[in-house]
C-alpha positions, 0 to 999 in steps of 0.5 A: 476507480484509476490508475491516477485516483488509486495512486492518489490515495496511496500517496495520501495513505502513505503520507499518514502513516509514513509520517507516524511511524518516522517520528511517532512509532511508540504511540501509532503501534500503541494505538493498535495494543502493540508495544515496541522495545527498540528494535521494534522502534528501529524496525517501525521507522525503517517502515515508515523510511518505505513508506515515505519511499511509496508515497515518493513513488506513487505520486511522482508516478500518478502521471504516468502514460506508458503501460509497462510502467503502469503494468509494474507500479500496479503488480509492485502496488498488488504483492505490497498491499497482498503481503500486507493484508497476510501478515497484518491479518495473523498478527491481528489474528494474534492478538498483539493488536487491538480491533483496531488492526481491523482497520489496517488489514482494511486498507492493504485490502483496498489498496490490494483490491484497486490494483488488481482490478487497475492492471485487469483494466489495464490488460482488458484497454491493451488486449481491445488496442490489439485487436483493434490495431489488427 
């Protein structure tokens, strides 16, 4: 997987979930077997806004060529998605979400692994260039 492909897929997922969490948070969480109170709706919408921010970052950064920028973006996504795996796994295992919650775990896991994979490829390329240039 390439940096560009990973960021385009991430942007698409953030578009879908960001819009749903902004405009229909109770419906989305209800589909997953959860319930939202007033504070939960606020928090879900705040998270939807964060996803829209991630959407914009990933979409507009997909063509960036600077390796430092790529590394920073990939590290951000790796940490974000790894935390998402842990938090969502806890919620699913505690029974707060239904079996569809596993799909959310899988999405976070896909992006955490994808970010790590692309980042490791970036590191190999940079080390190879450094060795070849010496």
